Backbone as CSV, one residue per row, in Angstrom:
resi,resn,N_x,N_y,N_z,CA_x,CA_y,CA_z,C_x,C_y,C_z
1,MET,78.690,9.789,67.722,79.653,10.891,67.913,79.374,12.243,68.608
2,LYS,79.458,12.805,69.573,78.793,14.003,70.282,80.151,14.885,70.351
3,LYS,80.200,15.965,69.976,81.345,17.141,69.943,80.674,18.207,69.585
4,LEU,81.588,19.567,70.846,81.065,20.839,69.959,82.445,21.690,70.012
5,TYR,82.569,22.615,69.191,83.119,23.072,68.670,82.919,24.770,69.251
6,TYR,84.141,25.187,70.257,83.620,26.443,70.920,84.932,27.419,70.717
7,LEU,84.433,28.816,71.479,85.719,29.402,71.665,85.659,30.190,73.025
8,LYS,86.187,30.072,73.721,86.225,30.064,75.159,85.890,31.441,75.783
9,THR,86.508,32.388,74.706,86.569,34.032,74.921,85.247,34.812,74.439
10,CYS,84.662,33.753,74.120,83.062,34.134,73.360,82.262,34.278,74.354
11,ASP,81.681,35.325,74.900,81.006,35.375,76.027,79.432,34.413,75.715
12,THR,78.961,34.648,74.198,77.651,33.800,73.843,78.165,31.978,74.134
13,CYS,79.080,31.813,73.619,79.334,30.452,73.947,79.283,29.891,75.155
14,ARG,80.540,30.771,75.997,80.235,30.510,77.577,78.868,30.447,78.365
15,ARG,77.834,31.369,78.006,76.411,31.690,78.086,75.936,29.859,77.792
16,ILE,76.043,29.770,76.447,75.380,28.458,75.800,76.135,27.005,76.718
17,LEU,77.237,27.187,76.803,77.908,25.874,77.649,77.235,26.029,78.741
18,LYS,76.857,26.929,79.695,76.333,26.416,81.169,74.632,26.252,80.833
19,GLU,74.236,26.795,79.923,72.681,25.874,79.719,72.342,24.634,78.970
20,ILE,73.463,24.077,78.454,73.437,22.658,78.032,73.822,21.615,79.053
21,ASN,73.674,20.498,78.566,74.200,19.495,79.767,75.110,18.779,78.813
22,LEU,76.456,19.289,79.385,77.740,18.494,78.779,78.308,17.129,78.549
23,GLU,77.609,16.482,79.739,77.817,15.110,79.916,77.982,14.329,78.809
24,GLY,79.291,13.663,78.349,79.707,12.955,77.326,79.922,13.328,76.266
25,ILE,79.901,14.896,75.943,80.248,15.624,75.118,81.765,15.969,75.255
26,GLU,82.560,16.005,73.929,83.510,16.258,73.873,83.616,17.580,73.472
27,LEU,84.423,18.608,74.000,84.690,19.598,73.728,86.233,20.297,73.270
28,GLN,86.032,20.799,71.832,87.227,21.196,71.670,87.283,22.687,71.442
29,GLU,88.084,23.576,71.972,88.391,25.022,71.476,89.046,25.513,70.411
30,ILE,88.483,25.832,69.674,89.010,26.319,68.420,90.343,27.278,68.099
31,LYS,90.692,28.073,69.215,91.755,28.924,68.835,92.676,27.887,70.001
32,GLU,92.959,27.464,70.949,94.075,26.097,71.234,93.680,25.165,70.346
33,ASN,92.990,24.616,69.911,92.873,23.026,68.994,92.256,23.546,67.692
34,ALA,92.789,23.884,66.743,92.328,24.566,65.560,91.763,23.350,64.789
35,ILE,90.752,23.748,64.065,90.179,22.503,63.313,90.918,22.446,61.898
36,THR,90.722,21.044,61.865,91.435,20.334,61.132,90.516,20.303,59.520
37,VAL,91.117,19.640,58.365,90.896,19.520,56.928,89.511,18.415,57.241
38,GLN,90.130,17.338,58.265,89.154,16.431,58.166,87.521,16.819,59.165
39,GLN,87.868,17.808,60.017,86.929,18.040,60.653,85.917,19.042,59.792
40,ILE,86.573,19.781,59.748,85.667,20.750,58.845,84.814,20.011,57.623
41,GLU,85.673,19.365,57.166,84.731,18.080,56.181,83.909,17.518,56.491
42,GLU,83.835,17.040,57.902,82.562,16.182,58.656,81.324,17.140,58.771
43,MET,82.120,18.749,59.273,80.862,19.411,59.103,80.423,19.380,58.144
44,HIS,81.028,19.774,57.120,80.243,19.879,55.801,79.547,19.236,55.313
45,ALA,79.831,17.643,55.512,78.836,16.002,55.247,77.700,16.160,55.742
46,LEU,77.324,17.075,57.026,76.448,17.181,57.539,75.400,18.419,57.055
47,SER,76.150,19.286,57.123,75.367,20.780,56.698,75.328,20.480,55.229
48,ASN,76.157,20.209,53.950,76.405,20.411,52.879,76.381,21.851,52.697
49,SER,76.958,22.899,53.454,77.577,23.729,53.155,78.795,24.643,53.819
50,TYR,79.858,24.709,53.330,80.396,25.931,53.864,80.289,27.568,54.230
51,GLU,79.578,27.792,53.936,79.066,29.273,53.916,78.257,28.746,55.239
52,ALA,77.414,27.942,55.278,76.452,27.730,56.612,77.353,27.602,57.739
53,LEU,78.848,27.000,57.817,79.538,26.897,58.976,80.559,28.537,59.015
54,PHE,80.483,29.355,57.901,81.035,30.886,58.371,80.161,31.533,58.786
55,SER,80.941,32.397,59.411,80.306,33.597,60.218,80.633,34.951,59.568
56,LYS,79.450,35.609,59.030,80.109,36.896,58.653,79.743,37.937,59.566
57,ARG,79.582,37.763,60.832,79.739,38.309,61.792,80.904,38.875,62.570
58,ALA,82.105,37.929,62.249,83.307,38.079,62.760,83.722,39.662,62.194
59,GLN,84.534,40.179,62.679,85.021,41.736,62.710,85.875,41.552,61.411
60,LYS,86.711,40.137,61.354,87.391,40.175,60.142,87.169,40.087,58.943
61,TYR,85.816,40.143,58.798,84.923,39.686,57.484,84.631,41.207,56.593
62,LYS,84.612,42.240,57.708,84.497,43.554,57.044,86.042,43.648,56.774
63,ALA,86.921,43.691,57.968,88.238,44.315,57.459,88.890,44.033,56.690
64,MET,89.082,42.542,56.095,89.393,41.933,55.065,88.495,41.908,54.031
65,GLY,87.631,42.864,54.012,86.840,43.150,52.468,85.918,42.300,51.892
66,LEU,86.224,41.138,52.688,85.319,40.111,51.901,84.186,40.453,51.911
67,LYS,83.039,40.824,52.658,81.874,41.332,52.190,81.466,41.937,50.858
68,ASP,82.717,42.595,50.301,82.808,43.300,49.203,83.006,42.158,47.715
69,GLN,83.180,40.716,47.900,84.030,39.667,47.118,82.668,38.605,47.165
70,LYS,82.909,37.923,45.864,81.799,36.914,45.863,82.684,35.734,46.056
71,LEU,82.853,35.001,47.400,83.510,34.160,47.922,82.629,32.594,47.344
72,THR,83.370,31.705,47.392,82.778,30.496,46.846,83.062,29.126,48.060
73,GLU,82.657,28.215,47.705,82.349,27.320,48.932,83.914,26.789,49.234
74,GLN,84.681,26.853,48.777,85.886,26.521,48.960,86.926,27.691,49.329
75,ASP,85.971,29.027,49.405,87.267,30.197,49.786,86.386,30.065,51.514
76,TYR,84.965,30.129,51.471,84.637,29.757,52.996,85.500,28.480,53.832
77,LYS,85.693,27.358,53.134,86.019,26.588,54.054,87.638,27.029,54.106
78,GLN,88.136,27.648,53.230,89.854,27.759,53.640,89.774,29.094,54.542
79,LEU,88.888,30.017,54.485,89.110,31.460,55.229,88.685,30.497,56.690
80,ILE,87.593,29.422,57.029,87.655,29.269,58.484,88.843,28.098,58.836
81,LEU,89.596,27.390,58.065,90.539,26.564,58.294,92.058,27.583,58.380
82,GLU,91.988,28.714,58.191,93.097,29.854,58.054,92.646,30.623,59.796
83,THR,91.181,30.687,59.731,91.312,32.010,60.869,89.873,31.720,61.596
84,TYR,90.121,31.083,62.984,89.103,30.168,63.519,87.958,30.941,64.209
85,THR,87.836,32.350,64.059,86.694,33.214,64.220,85.967,33.529,62.980
86,PHE,86.444,32.790,61.897,85.119,32.816,60.792,84.396,31.353,61.312
87,LEU,84.564,30.535,62.036,83.437,29.141,62.300,82.194,30.090,63.249
88,LYS,81.225,30.115,62.365,79.666,30.124,63.226,79.911,29.462,64.412
89,ARG,80.094,30.190,65.499,79.858,29.217,66.856,78.948,29.142,67.959
90,PRO,78.678,28.412,68.417,79.124,27.001,68.432,79.072,26.263,67.502
91,VAL,79.592,24.910,67.101,78.854,23.938,66.427,79.172,22.645,67.019
92,ALA,78.012,22.151,67.250,77.610,21.007,67.682,77.292,19.685,67.070
93,LEU,78.092,18.278,67.068,77.912,17.760,65.844,77.226,16.261,67.338
94,LEU,76.084,15.893,66.967,75.541,15.294,67.642,74.831,13.899,66.957
95,ASN,75.554,12.732,67.049,74.668,11.579,66.499,74.197,11.713,64.909
96,GLY,75.264,12.300,64.307,74.714,12.609,62.960,73.907,13.733,62.579
97,GLU,73.784,14.559,63.734,73.048,15.986,63.324,74.337,16.792,63.784
98,ILE,73.862,18.167,62.992,74.748,19.360,63.295,74.055,20.363,63.719
99,PHE,74.252,21.404,64.708,73.961,22.498,65.141,74.855,23.531,65.157
100,ILE,74.527,24.313,64.046,75.301,25.384,63.499,75.212,27.260,64.199
101,GLY,75.821,27.683,65.185,75.442,29.130,65.580,74.362,29.173,66.695
102,ASN,74.307,30.340,67.397,73.824,30.585,68.249,72.441,30.808,68.614
103,SER,71.637,31.088,67.337,70.199,31.103,67.633,69.471,30.433,68.497
104,LYS,68.687,31.285,69.088,67.447,30.782,70.039,66.997,29.212,69.551
105,LYS,66.433,29.293,68.249,65.726,28.210,68.020,66.866,26.876,67.997
106,ASN,67.786,27.270,67.542,68.683,26.028,67.529,69.586,25.651,68.570
107,ILE,69.412,26.465,69.479,70.312,25.970,70.711,68.853,25.130,71.751
108,GLU,67.537,25.649,71.374,66.383,24.908,71.726,66.921,23.698,71.172
109,ALA,66.638,23.067,69.555,66.983,22.118,69.416,67.979,21.508,69.668
110,LEU,69.554,21.858,69.792,70.601,21.331,70.446,70.228,20.710,71.937
111,LYS,69.405,21.247,72.817,69.063,20.999,73.762,68.236,19.481,74.179
112,ALA,67.376,19.765,73.272,66.129,18.654,72.753,66.914,17.508,72.335
113,ALA,68.177,17.492,71.331,68.795,16.699,70.998,69.288,15.957,72.128
114,ILE,70.202,16.859,72.836,70.797,16.102,74.204,70.089,15.302,74.699
115,ASN,68.750,15.929,75.418,68.199,15.238,76.211,67.167,13.723,75.527
116,ALA,67.652,13.859,74.288,66.819,12.631,73.372,67.870,11.596,73.719
117,CYS,69.367,12.374,73.768,70.015,11.073,73.915,70.464,10.273,75.016
118,LYS,70.330,10.629,75.987,70.211,10.256,77.246,69.958,8.797,77.626
């Protein structure tokens, strides 16, 4: 399976999409096509952590006072399902591997994995 979850209004996601070869990769825009329970559970199965999928940089994180709370894995899961901005973006699923977020190291690993799949 080759799938990439992104947000079209995110400048970083748009830049990354231009940098990588998207041939054969299914794209899902998470604002228009919300993440399902099955999809988040699939991501969790590869990452072993809902917290790893959660963006603490989202503006709502501070606005909702979440930084002052002790959140559980189930809290992270529920927040991501309720509010698309809490998904750390982009998330790419590529042949049993998961790539979460936009760090330079992660994007380089994603590019290498895409090239290896050709």
